[in-house]
LOKE-282668 format. One line per 2 residues: number of its first residue (from 1); their letters; for each residue x, y, z of C-alpha. Coordinates in pm, whole numbers, plus 50000, padded with zeros to 5 digits. Layout:
// LOKE-282668
NUM) a) X:Y:Z; ... .
This chain:
// LOKE-282668
1) mr) 05391:33509:55895; 05066:33653:55765 .
3) ad) 04926:34000:55811; 04688:34021:56107 .
5) vq) 04398:34234:55981; 04157:34352:56251 .
7) hv) 03822:34506:56161; 03782:34796:56405 .
9) ad) 03481:34986:56267; 03294:35027:55940 .
11) gt) 03561:35073:55674; 03845:35084:55928 .
13) yl) 04110:34815:55976; 04421:34794:56192 .
15) vh) 04690:34569:56048; 04961:34420:56267 .
17) gs) 05271:34369:56055; 05594:34207:56164 .
19) nt) 05650:34463:56441; 05463:34773:56328 .
21) nw) 05100:34855:56251; 04933:35027:55959 .
23) vi) 04571:35127:55898; 04342:35076:55599 .
25) lt) 04036:35298:55546; 03791:35178:55282 .
27) eg) 03518:35355:55086; 03365:35168:54796 .
29) da) 03649:35044:54576; 03902:35299:54706 .
31) vt) 04121:35289:55016; 04347:35515:55218 .
33) li) 04659:35349:55354; 04810:35503:55668 .
35) dt) 05174:35394:55704; 05331:35095:55531 .
37) gy) 05545:34905:55784; 05908:34801:55736 .
39) pg) 06058:34756:55388; 06043:34381:55456 .
41) dr) 05668:34402:55525; 05574:34468:55161 .
43) ql) 05415:34128:55105; 05217:34173:55427 .
45) vm) 05094:34512:55303; 04977:34353:54978 .
47) es) 04809:34067:55167; 04631:34310:55399 .
49) la) 04490:34506:55105; 04363:34182:54950 .
51) av) 04212:34077:55285; 03985:34384:55284 .
53) gs) 03888:34327:54920; 04124:34585:54775 .
55) sp) 04451:34607:54584; 04752:34838:54550 .
57) ea) 04593:34995:54242; 04295:35102:54452 .
59) va) 04500:35298:54708; 04391:35659:54663 .
61) av) 04678:35786:54879; 04937:35680:55131 .
63) li) 04938:35893:55447; 05251:35873:55661 .
65) th) 05247:35951:56032; 05625:35999:56023 .
67) ah) 05914:35901:55801; 06086:35636:56012 .
69) nd) 06186:35324:55819; 05930:35104:55994 .
71) hl) 05643:35327:55874; 05775:35448:55539 .
73) gs) 05869:35099:55412; 05665:35056:55092 .
75) ae) 05556:35415:55032; 05802:35478:54748 .
77) yl) 05720:35141:54593; 05351:35231:54576 .
79) ra) 05429:35580:54445; 05672:35460:54176 .
81) th) 05478:35149:54072; 05118:35267:54093 .
83) gt) 05146:35647:54095; 05003:35663:54447 .
85) pv) 05050:36005:54609; 05236:35999:54941 .
87) yl) 05130:36271:55185; 05296:36389:55507 .
89) he) 05308:36702:55720; 05508:36971:55540 .
91) ae) 05782:36952:55806; 05813:36577:55745 .
93) vp) 05835:36596:55365; 06215:36654:55358 .
95) ha) 06253:36376:55614; 06076:36137:55375 .
97) rr) 06317:36248:55100; 06602:36173:55346 .
99) ef) 06737:36524:55338; 06785:36455:55709 .
101) lq) 06722:36157:55936; 06567:36178:56282 .
103) qv) 06591:35814:56382; 06755:35622:56664 .
105) tv) 07116:35541:56576; 07294:35208:56609 .
107) ge) 07512:35366:56877; 07206:35472:57080 .
109) vl) 07060:35124:57048; 07386:34965:57165 .
111) rn) 07399:35199:57465; 07053:35071:57556 .
113) aw) 07127:34706:57477; 07107:34616:57847 .
115) rp) 06735:34694:57846; 06498:34396:57811 .
117) gv) 06390:34333:57453; 06632:34574:57284 .
119) lp) 06868:34319:57127; 06589:34091:56994 .
121) wm) 06418:34402:56857; 06740:34508:56683 .
123) vh) 06777:34165:56523; 06420:34199:56393 .
125) vl) 06498:34546:56255; 06794:34412:56061 .
127) rs) 06595:34120:55920; 06309:34350:55817 .
129) gg) 06525:34597:55628; 06486:34856:55900 .
131) te) 06834:35000:55850; 06787:35038:55475 .
133) qh) 06691:35375:55332; 06393:35390:55096 .
135) pv) 06337:35764:55050; 06022:35884:54880 .
137) ta) 06126:36063:54562; 05829:36299:54545 .
139) pe) 05646:36319:54880; 05380:36586:54910 .
141) pf) 05240:36791:55199; 04880:36724:55296 .
143) pg) 04646:36883:55041; 04459:37153:55229 .
145) tg) 04350:37161:55591; 04076:36981:55778 .
147) pl) 03935:36646:55662; 04118:36509:55360 .
149) dl) 03910:36420:55055; 04006:36055:55085 .
151) pg) 03836:35737:55208; 03772:35771:55581 .
153) rp) 03799:36154:55569; 04101:36153:55804 .
155) vp) 04197:36482:55970; 04575:36531:56006 .
157) vh) 04681:36668:56345; 05043:36778:56390 .
159) tp) 05202:36610:56693; 05576:36684:56679 .
161) gh) 05838:36538:56907; 05886:36182:56794 .
163) tv) 05991:36353:56470; 05955:36716:56367 .
165) gh) 05655:36649:56144; 05488:36358:56320 .
167) tv) 05112:36358:56257; 04821:36165:56402 .
169) fh) 04496:36119:56210; 04160:36186:56370 .
171) lp) 03849:36012:56236; 03590:36223:56420 .
173) da) 03280:36051:56283; 03413:35712:56396 .
175) gi) 03563:35837:56723; 03907:35701:56631 .
177) vv) 04262:35836:56653; 04537:35679:56441 .
179) sg) 04830:35774:56661; 05146:35647:56490 .
181) da) 05431:35666:56741; 05306:35969:56934 .
183) lv) 05107:35736:57163; 05139:35358:57155 .
185) sg) 04998:35066:57350; 05308:34845:57352 .
187) ha) 05649:34788:57197; 05905:34511:57176 .
189) ts) 06147:34717:57387; 05895:34800:57659 .
191) ra) 05774:34581:57944; 05469:34805:57989 .
193) tg) 05133:34736:57832; 04864:34990:57761 .
195) pq) 04895:35358:57662; 05252:35486:57681 .
197) ll) 05522:35686:57510; 05792:35490:57333 .
199) pd) 06125:35466:57520; 06319:35792:57520 .
201) mf) 06583:35681:57269; 06321:35678:56992 .
203) hh) 06213:36042:57026; 06385:36326:56844 .
205) er) 06261:36576:57106; 06112:36409:57413 .
207) ar) 05975:36735:57560; 05777:36804:57244 .
209) am) 05656:36443:57237; 05527:36494:57589 .
211) as) 05360:36822:57487; 05191:36651:57193 .
213) ld) 05003:36430:57437; 04804:36745:57521 .
215) vi) 04704:36772:57155; 04595:36407:57143 .
217) ea) 04410:36446:57471; 04189:36714:57313 .
219) la) 04068:36483:57033; 03721:36336:57087 .
221) ad) 03765:35962:57042; 03722:35633:57224 .
223) vl) 03940:35408:57007; 04317:35437:56962 .
225) lp) 04493:35271:56668; 04865:35296:56752 .
227) gh) 05174:35241:56543; 05284:34971:56788 .
229) gp) 05073:34751:57013; 04709:34642:57008 .
231) vh) 04393:34846:56959; 04315:35045:57272 .
233) qg) 03944:35067:57346; 03846:35350:57578 .
235) sv) 03881:35724:57614; 04174:35856:57412 .
237) ra) 04183:36148:57654; 04241:35906:57941 .
239) aa) 04497:35713:57735; 04702:36029:57677 .
241) qq) 04681:36112:58046; 04801:35763:58140 .
243) ar) 05096:35789:57901; 05191:36126:58051 .
245) er) 05180:35989:58406; 05394:35689:58308 .
247) aa) 05651:35910:58139; 05674:36165:58421 .
């Protein structure tokens, strides 16, 4: 397969990988890469950078919404090979180093195997290296507060629950929220389409994930770029409300 690169706004691209999305923000010759897919998505990551006229050497920083294997995939490769800094929320830094792991277990997946889509999704995870561990040797907390001095000027917003340090990125000038797994628009294990929380088995603390919808709801934006599913056009406030109602 090839990376599906979607131009969303000036300098903003959503990339659909094998089963997970990442985002590229461009500014001149430099880019910010938000998330990096599965370990097996590395070639797709490289292709997506080339598709927007960039390269791994031009990545100013990798920002990680959360340190699950399907988002952390090539972060350490970029750091070790090209010296690219990898930034996360301070609570997520030890997770990226794999000092602990807040990720659905094989046992939890098997207990949910009766649900539509779960077994095919698990097969995909195995084929994509999703059970491998690729810790980031030297992850760093976000430098400072407010807009980061990186292409796109993303603003990290802590949204714990899916993991302890999960973060969404607000692009206020563009009216965009990059939501990672705090708010998605689809998933291989879900029959629902449109704004929703991931199934319960994926959240470290479901109650906090629900509470983080309030945080997302307060962000002024009309485009949602999720970690899973298509671009959602429309009020992000309304999208968070819809996800809350579905999860109630």
